[in-house]
N, C-alpha and C positions, 0 to 999 in steps of 0.2 A: 911222688905220684907219677907213675909212666903213663904220658898222654897217646891215645892212640891214633893213628894218621885222619882218621875223619874228625877227631875233634882237633885235630890240630889243622886240617883244612877249614874247619868251620871259623877259631880263633882267627886263622889269616882272612880270610873274606872280611870280617867286619875289623880288622886293622884295616883292609885294602878300603872300606867304608869310609871309616873316618877320616884316612889318609884324603880321601877321594880320589881314587886309583881304578878306577871302571877298567883299564885294558886290563890291569892283572886280577882281578877278581873272576872277569869272567872265562881268565884262563881256568878257573875253579869250577867251571861250570858245564855240564853235557850242554852237547849244542839243540837239545829239546828241553833246555831247563824252563820251568816254571816258576813262581810267585803264585800264591792266592791269601788272599788277609780274610779274614773269617768274621767279619762286619758286614753291615748295612753301610752302606757308602751313601753321599746323597742322591747318584745317581745308580747304582748298581747294587744288588747283593752277590756279596764274595766276589770283591772285584779278583782279573786275574792279569799278570804281565800280558803284555802283547807280543808277538813273535817279533818284533825289534827292540831286543834285552840291551842290546848297548847304548840304543838312544836314551831309553828309561833308565838306564845306569849314570847317564853322563847330567840326567835331572836330577836325580837323589843324591849323586853320590856330590855333590857342592853345597850341603847343607855346612857350615864353618860351625865350631867348637864341640862338635856330635861327641859325644861317651856315650859308652855300655858298659855300667855297669852288671856284673854276672853273679849272679846269686848260687845258681845252680846249672849244671849240665851234666847230660848223663846219655848214656848210647847204648842201642841195640846191635844186632849185626848190621843193616847197613842204615841206620837211621840216628841223628845226633837230634837230643831237645835242647833248648839255652831257655834258663827262665833269667830275664834281665831286665835292667832298665834304663828305657832310652832317653839322653838328656842332651839337650842342645838349648842355644841361646838366640833368642829375638837380634837381628844383627842393628835392628832400627830400636829399640828399648834394652835391649839387655836381659830382659825377663827370661827366664831359665823355663823350661817347659819339659817335663817329665812324665813318661809312660812308661807302665810296667806292661810288659809283653811277654810271651813265650815264641819260641818259633819253632818248627821241628823241619828237619832236613832229610831229608832220604835220597843217599847217594847208589850212583851205579859204576862202576869200574876205578872207584875212587874221586870222582867229581860229585858235585850236589846236581839233580835232577831237579826235583820237586821240592817245594816250601809251602809251607802254612804258615804263616802270621797270626796270632790270637792275642791280639788288644781290642778296648775299648776306646775308639779315636776322642770322646769327649774328655776323656780322661786327661788327652794335651792340653786341653783350653782352659783345665781348672787351675792350674799353674800350683800345679801338689809343690809342697813343699819336701824337705831330704826326711823329717819326720815322720811327714803322713805316710810317705811311702812305707818307710821302714815300722810304722806301726801295723801295716796292713801285714808285711814282711815277718811275721814273729818268727823269731829263731832262725830267722834267714841271712847267713854274713857274705859280706862283699867276699867272692873267690879271686876277682879279677877287675880290676880297673881297664877297658880298652878307649884307648883318647889319640888322637892325633899327636905323631911322631915328625911331624912338619910345621 
C-alpha cells in the first residue's frame, strides 16, 4: 500500500507523541496550528489549544507507555482522518486506560494546520478492556500499532 505524504506526516507525529518528542512534532505543524476537542470538559465546551503550543505539547507528551492502535486511516485532498484507540498505563497503579477516538487533521502546505479530536473522555475512566473495545469496533482490525521506540 502506498502511503501519501500527509498520512506519513500523521503517523510520524503520532510516533513523536508516544516518544515524547515535542520539538520534532512542532516541525510538522503550521505556525497557526490549533486542536479542538469535540466534547464538554469540566470547564469548557470544545476546549482548544492556546497560542503556546510548545508548552502544551511538553505537558501532553510526557505520558509514558502511550500506544496508538490504528484501526482506520483515510484522506481527502488536505484532510486525514484516523480512527484509533489510545492506551496508556497509570504510573502508580499500572491500570491501563483505553479510549477509542477519531482525529481529523487539516493540512496546509504539507503541515498540520488544524485538528479536531472526537472522543468521550468518560470512556477513559471506565478502564475498558481490549475485548470491550473490540466488541464496539466490529469487523475493524488493527492496521498499525504506534508505541514508544525509546
